[in-house]
C-alpha positions in Angstrom: -50.9 71.8 -44.7 -53.2 70.4 -42.0 -56.8 69.5 -42.6 -59.2 69.2 -39.6 -62.5 67.3 -39.9 -65.0 67.5 -37.1 -68.2 65.4 -37.2 -71.0 66.4 -34.8 -74.2 64.5 -34.2 -77.0 66.7 -33.0 -80.5 66.2 -31.4 -83.1 68.8 -32.1 -85.8 68.2 -29.5 -88.2 71.0 -30.5 -88.3 69.8 -34.2 -91.7 68.5 -35.2 -91.1 68.2 -38.9 -88.3 68.2 -41.5 -89.1 71.8 -42.2 -88.4 72.7 -38.5 -85.1 70.7 -38.7 -84.0 72.4 -41.9 -84.6 75.9 -40.4 -82.4 75.1 -37.4 -79.7 73.4 -39.5 -79.6 76.1 -42.1 -79.3 78.8 -39.5 -76.5 77.0 -37.7 -74.6 76.3 -40.9 -74.8 79.9 -42.1 -73.7 81.2 -38.6 -70.6 78.8 -38.6 -69.7 79.6 -42.2 -69.9 83.4 -41.5 -68.0 83.4 -38.3 -65.3 80.8 -39.0 -65.2 80.4 -42.8 -65.6 76.6 -42.5 -66.8 74.1 -45.0 -69.9 72.5 -43.5 -72.5 70.0 -44.7 -75.2 67.8 -43.3 -73.8 64.3 -44.0 -76.3 61.9 -42.4 -79.8 61.5 -40.9 -81.4 63.5 -43.7 -84.8 62.0 -43.3 -85.1 62.2 -39.5 -86.9 65.0 -37.8 -84.9 65.4 -34.7 -81.4 64.2 -35.6 -78.7 65.5 -37.9 -75.0 64.9 -38.4 -72.9 67.8 -39.5 -69.3 67.6 -40.8 -67.0 70.7 -40.7 -63.7 71.0 -42.4 -60.9 73.5 -41.8 -57.6 73.8 -43.7 -54.5 75.8 -42.4 -50.7 75.7 -42.1 -50.7 74.9 -38.4 -52.5 72.1 -36.6 -53.0 74.3 -33.5 -54.9 76.9 -35.6 -57.2 74.2 -37.1 -57.8 72.7 -33.6 -58.6 76.1 -32.1 -61.1 77.0 -34.9 -62.9 73.7 -34.7 -63.1 73.9 -30.9 -64.5 77.4 -31.1 -67.1 76.2 -33.7 -68.1 73.4 -31.3 -68.5 75.9 -28.5 -70.9 77.9 -30.8 -72.9 74.8 -31.5 -73.1 73.9 -27.9 -74.4 77.4 -27.1 -77.4 77.0 -29.4 -80.4 76.3 -27.1 -82.3 74.4 -29.9 -79.7 71.6 -30.3 -78.1 69.1 -28.0 -74.7 67.7 -29.0 -74.9 63.9 -28.8 -71.4 63.0 -30.1 -68.4 64.7 -31.7 -65.3 63.4 -33.5 -62.3 65.4 -34.4 -59.7 64.1 -36.9 -56.6 65.8 -38.1 -55.3 64.8 -41.5 
């Protein structure tokens, strides 16, 4: 069993309130869950308007599959025009 954990720090430039941020984050989380069946949660910067930190987890039998799924999820995040990826960290457990 291989567990992959990917932490992504995002900057949401167009956000002017926590409500704006929640709309973007909620939409992104739903999209990633639906497409990749990932566990995903906002884990930091809850009270900041333009910053968020998301953690995604994937479990599989092969490390290559876990890496591929998390890389594809990162590509989806990078393709969203409302967010800028500041930092990513990928750990395999």
